[in-house]
N, C-alpha and C positions, 0 to 999 in steps of 0.2 A: 813641519807646517810655515813657521815663520821664516826656516832657512830655505824652504824650498823654491820651486819656481813663481813667477810672479804671477798672482792671481786674487781676486778678491779676499778669499779666505787668507792668505799671507799676510796680506795688511792688517786685516783684524788681527794676526796670531801677532806680530810684529808690536801694534800697539798696544796688543795684554802685557805683553812682556815689559813695555816699557814703563806700562803704569803698575809695571809690579817691582820695578827697579825706583821708582820715584816713590813707593812704599816701602823701599828699604830693604828690599827681598833680591837684590845681585846676589849675595853669597847664595843664599839658598837655591837660586835657579843654577848656581854655576855647580853647587854641589851634586845636584841631579843630572847634571848633563856630563859631570865626570863620572856617573854612572855606566853609561854609551862608551866610554873607553873611545871614543873618537876625537883626536886632536883637531879634527878641521872643524868640528861641532863649538869647541870653545873656543876658536881664533874665532870663527864667525859670531858666535854671540858676544866675542870682548869687542868686536869690527863694530856690530850693533849699536850695544851698550855706550859704547868710546864715543862715536860720530857724531856730529852735531845735527841736532833736535830738528834743525831747519831743513835737513837735507833729507829727511823722513815723509815723503810724500808718495802718493801712489804711481806708480810705473808707466799708468798709461791715464790721462790726464784729458776729460772731455771736454767739449767747447763749450762755452756758455750759450745757456740757452737765449731765444730770440727775443723774449721780453726782458733781458740785462741790457735795458737803453739809459745807461746812468747818466746820459748828456741832459735827460729829462729830471732828475733828482736833486735834490739837497746831497752836498756833498760830507763827509769826514774833514774836520778842520783840527789841524794841527794847536797843539795845548802852546806852544811855545810864541806862534806867531799868528793863529788863527788862519793860516793860510789853506786851502781848500786842495784837496787831493790831486793830483794833476792824473790825466786820463789813463794813461800806461799804469801808472798805479792803482785807477781803480778798476781796470780787467785784473790786475793781481789780485788784490781784493776777494772780487768775484771768484775768483779760482780758488783760494785759499779757504774761500767760505763754503764752496760746493764740494769739499773733500770729506772722506765719509768721516762722521764722528759719533759710530755706534759704541767706540770705547773711550774713547777722549780726541779734545779737537786739535788742532795742527797746531803746535806751539808759536807759530808765526801771528797768530790771534791773539795772542797773550800779548805779544809788543805792541799790534795796532789799538789795542784797549788802554795801555800804558802812555801809548804816543798821541792818541785823538782825545778829544772832549768828549764827555758822556752826551752829552746832548746832539751833537751833532752824529756822532755817531748811532744813538738814537734816529734821529731823523734818517739818513740813509737807510737805515734797518727799516722802518715802517715804509716808504718807499718801495724798495726790494718788497718786501711783504705785498703790497697793495699790487705792484705789476704780474706778480704770480699769482693774486687771486685774479685779476682781469684777465690773463692769458688761461684762466679754467681752472685753475691749482692743479697744475699736472704735477702726479703722484712720484715721478721719477725725480722732479726739479723738488721736491719734499724740503730741501736744505734752505730754498729762501724762505720758506716760513721758518722752521726750527733755528735759523741764523737771528732771528729774534732774542733767543735767548742770551746769545753771544752780546749783543751789539745793542739789545734793549734799555728802559730804566724804569722810574715810577712811571711816566706818562706811559710808556711802552704798555706796563701792565693795568694801568685804567682802562685805555683803551681796548685791551683785548680781553678783558675779564666779560664785559657783557656779551663779547663774541660767542665765548665760550661756553658759556651759560645758555646762549640759544642754538647754538651748532646742534646737539643732540635733536632737538625737535626740527630741525630742517636735513635729517638725516645725514648729516653729519660728525658721527660720534666719535669715529678714529678720529678725526681733525680736533674735535675738543681734548680729544685724549693727549694729542701732540703739544696742547696749548697749555695744558697742565705742566708739561715737563718745560715748557719756554718760562712759566713762573717760577718754577721751581729753577730753574738754570740762572735766571734773574738774579735771583737770591736775596732782593732787598727786604726789608723789614714790609714794605709797602707791597710787594709780590706775593710774600706768603703769606702775609694779612690776607689778602685776597683769595690767595689758593687755599688758606684755612675757610674761607666764608665759605667756597664752593664747598669744602668737604663737610662741613657743618650743616649745608639748609641748599637741598636743590633739588627741584621733583625729577630728575631721571636719575634713580637710584643707581643706575652702573656707573656714571660719572661720578657720582659722590664718593663711590669706594674707591675708586681709583684716585682722587683727589686725597682722600684718607690715608691711601699707602702713601702717596706721595709725601704728607705733610708729616706723616709719623717718620719715612725715612730720613726727613730732615731732622727732625726732634732727637731719633736714634744715632745721626750722625755726630750730632753734639754732645750727646750722651744726657739729654733732659727727657724728662717725661713731656707729654703734651701740655698738660698745666704750666708746666715752667716753662715751653718754650712758646704759648700764648702770652704768658708774663714778658718775655723779651721782646714779642712783635708789636705789643701795641706803640703805635707809631706817637713821637713828638709833634706831629705836623708843624715842625719848625716854630713852636711856641718858645716863649721862653723861661726861664728857671722859674716864677712867678705862674707858668700856666697861662699868660697872657701873649696875645700879639699886637704892637702897635702898628698902625694904619696909619702913614704920614701922608696927608695932601700938601706938604709945606705950610702954609700957615695954619692950617687944620691938624688934629691929631686924634685919632681914636683911638680906643682899647678896648680888643676883643677879650671876652671868656665865655663862659658856657653855664647852661644850668643844668637841672639834674636830668636831663633826655640828652645829653650833648649839644644841645640845639645851640650856635652863638649867639652870645647877646654883646651886643655894641653900646658902649658908653663914650659920648663926648669926654672934653678934657673937664668938665667939673663932675663925673660921675654918673650923669642923668642917662638913663636907659634911653636908648631910640629905639624906633620902631624895625630900622634897618642903616644898613649903610648909606649915609646920604652920595645924592650925587655931586660930582664935581660943580665947581661953578668958576666964574672968570676969575677971581682972586685966587685959586689955589694952582699949585704949581701942575702945569698939565703932566709932565713926564711922571711925577711922586704920585699923581692920585689915580693914572691908568696905570701903574703898576699896583697900585694897594686897593683897585675895585680888582683887579684879573686875580690876585693873590687870595682875598677875600671869596672869590667864588671858586676859587679852586679847594680852598678851606672847608667851602660849603659843602662843596661835592665829595672830599676826602670825607670828613665826618657823616655825611648820611650812609658813606658803605659803610663805616664802622663802628658806628653810634650802637646800634643794638647788640652787635657782636662782644665790645666790650660789656655791656650791661649784663648781656646774657652769659656771660661767663663768669659776673661777679655772684650773681643768684647762683647759677650752677654751684659755683664753690662754698654757698652757704647749705643750699641744700644736700651737697656731696660731704660735705663736714672738711672741706679742703684749709691745709694749715701751713703759717709761711712764718719761716724764723724771723726775728726780728728784724735783721740785716735786708731779708729779700724785703718785708715788707716796707720798711725803709724806702728799697731803690727802685722796686716797680709800683709801689702803690702811693706812699705817702709823696714822695717828692717827682713822679714821674709829670711831666709837663700836661698831659691831657687825663690823665687817670686819675690825678688827687682830685678833679673838680666832682668826680664818683663817689672818693675816700671819703672826701669830707662831707657825704651827705650820709652815710650808713654809719651804723654801730660797729664797732669792732668790741673782739674781747680775748682775753688772755688765757690762754690752756694750760693745764700742767701735764704731765707723761702720759695720764691715761685718760687724754683725753678729755678731760672737766673741764668746765668752766669756771674761771678762777675769780673774775671781774670784768667789767665793761668799760671803756672810754671810748669818747668821739676825738678826730681830728680836728682840730680850728684851724681856723682860718690863717695863721702864720705856721700852722703846721706841728706845731706842740701840739699837746694830749691835754684832754681834760677828762675829767669824772662825772659822778652822776649829779654832785653837787659845784660843777662848772668850775671846779679848782684846779688848778694845775697839776696833771700825773705825769708821774717815772713809771713807764715800762716796766715791770718787774720778769725775772725770769719766766720761760714759756713761750709757747709757739703763740700765734696770732691767727685769729681765723673771724670771718662774721655768723655772728651767735645765729640758730633761728629762735622764734619767737618762743619754744615750748622750752628753751635752754635757759632763757632769761626770765630771774625772777622777777616778778610782779611790781613790786616798789622802784626796781633799776629802771623797767621799763616805762613806769609813769613819771619818774624821773625827766630822764631822755626824750621824753613823749614833749616833757612842758620845755626842754632846752630848745629842742627844733623846732615848736611852736613860737616858741620866744626868740630866735633867730630867723624864722619863715624860710627853714629850709626844708625841700621838700627831695624824700628819697627817690633814686630812681627805679625803684621796684618795690615792693611791698614787703616791709620787714616786720617793724613793730606793729602794725596793723595786719600783719598777716594772719589769714584765716589758719585755725590748728583743729588739728581732726583726730578721732580714737577709730583704733576697730572695735566692735562690739567682740564681747566676750564669742557668741556665736560664732564669729566671722574668722578668730585666729587659726582656728584648727580645721579649715576649708582650704580648698584649690581653685575659690570662687566668690566673688563677690557678687552679690544679686541685688543688692539694696537699690539701683537706679532701675532695674527691670522695667521695661514698659515705658520710660520718661523720654520725650520728646524733645532730641536737640537737631539743630540746623546740621545739614551734612560739612558747609565750611567749616563751622569749629571742631570738626569732628578732625579732619585734616591739618587744621590750625592747632594743633596740640604739638606738632613739628616744635612750634615758639618755646615748647615746654621740654623738649628732649625726646619727642617721641618719634618714631620711624613710620613710613604707609609699609604695610605688606600688601603687595599687588600681588594681583594675577588674573592673565584673559582679560586684562582691558580692566580692571575694577580692584578697589581698595577693600580688601577683605576684612581688613583687622587695623589695628596701630599698635605697633611696640613699644617697650621702654626697658630698657636695660637698666638692670640693677647689681650691688655685688651679691643680692640672696636670689637672683632667678630673674626670666623676662614676664613683663606685663603684657598683657595682653587684651584689649579692648574689642570686643566684637560686637556689631549691631545686627539687627534685622529688620529688613530684609538683606538680601546678600550684597548689603553695604552700597558704595558710592561708584557706580558705572559710569567709566568717563563716556562723555557723548550726552548721556541720560540723563545722571542726576543731577541736579543743580545744589550748589552752594548753598541755596537758599530752601532747599526741601527739607522737609522733616523726617526725621529718622530714629525709630526707638533703640534707645540703648539694651542690648544685651545682659551682657557681663564683663567683668575684669577677671581673669585666670592669671593664676601665677604659674608659670611653667620654666623648667628646667631646659638646658639645652636637648634638642631633637624631640621634647614632649609631645608636641605634634602628631610625629608621625610613630606614636608609641615604643621610643626606643629608650626611654629614661623615666622613671615617676617623676610627679611633680612634686616639688617642697608646697605646704600651707604658708598661708600668710601670717603666720607666727614667727617666720623668720628673719622679717621686716622689723628693723627697727622703727623706736616711734616717730621719727623725724621723717625718715623713708617711706612710713604707713602714711603720716599727715600729708606729705607731698602728692602720695597717689590718689587718697583721696581729695584733696584740693584742687588736681587734674583735671577729675572727673565733674567735680562740683563748677568748675570755671565754663562746664558744655552748657549751664542751665543758668547762668547768671543774666 
């Protein structure tokens, strides 16, 4: 196919072979080709592999679409002298972007990204995308949209993400899926964090699954688990090594820190907390003050997008008993410019190889560690985790409560004050918990369990159950009557809870017997009960 007559499939085949060569598979390909015993094939392959990559473009080049009116757009600018791309080069750039990218992009685009400023490329890419949408978003010219993955930056990802979230509701599911590919192609920490946010929470289940596939592929390509990837995706937002941001107005300077919900907190030069960043006045440097105000606005937008995501992942780490090595703990939690603000407000534990809690400690303001007596603490050998209240000795919990009260530190989520529960003896060997049967709760609270890791189970325009996956089986919350019906059931409507069942895969369809609640460990059982009790708070 790759050596045949010019056609679309030939281009795909040639791209695939060249990609394999990039992956150091040339010898393997040539060994296979030798099996055909055709010298012409080997010669043709050698010509293909040794040719200039820039000469590998489609035999037939389609004219640029009518909406490619680059004279109206912002242009890419050279890194060397900030000069814009001239007209002829703008046409060539459009042509390169229109080449098929099903397997790999045209190599000339790598040169473009190396030669021009990232910001100017992103501006040009967004203008190209906007022109495509204003022309009716023709599917044939979808390259003008997916080019954002090559040209885009963090700002592109920020602008695109709310559109991706909205498109399925506007009958644009396919476009939304392409949008996920764009975020993955941009590949920056911000872009991947936004992609992961869609994978974690969106009301369109099909798109959520696509997002999960994309982010899992990123993790797999990097040889990481999803939890390890999320550690690395926590953005620093331009904060300094102390986790602060200095906003310079010229004669006045302000420092931005964060509270327990990662809400920005502004302090003046004397350390006094202000309600908000003051407006510039006549004595301020106009340029510096304007830049500082814009920087603060962007910081607030970014933090709003990621705060709940960062808090939730740490809460899940506690509930799922995730562990970090001491080096990972230092690098991704203690010293991370943003996450450190959460790390200091939580109680941490050292665990042995049997995953048993050895001792508890906290992270002080200067990133040192202290014990229950607020004395300097040196980490012993072991793994680090966020202890659940069921693990923490009562005397240790009481001591740390007092320390956090003395320092006026509020936790990002309930830890020491978290409710703890136990299954009754007669509940352990059952498949179904009925302790809440008949109790009423608002429909909105039921779907709100998504914030606690539950997912909606939908059928025929209604939510018939909520499911939460555990290492031991899937938990399903069912209500009567037939649950939440879109367009009919209001979020404030009261629904009676029926039961919580534990199911094995496919159990709903009778293909496998259910486990009983006895398989749950104490913390998982407590968190299950805590989740359901939250419906009635």
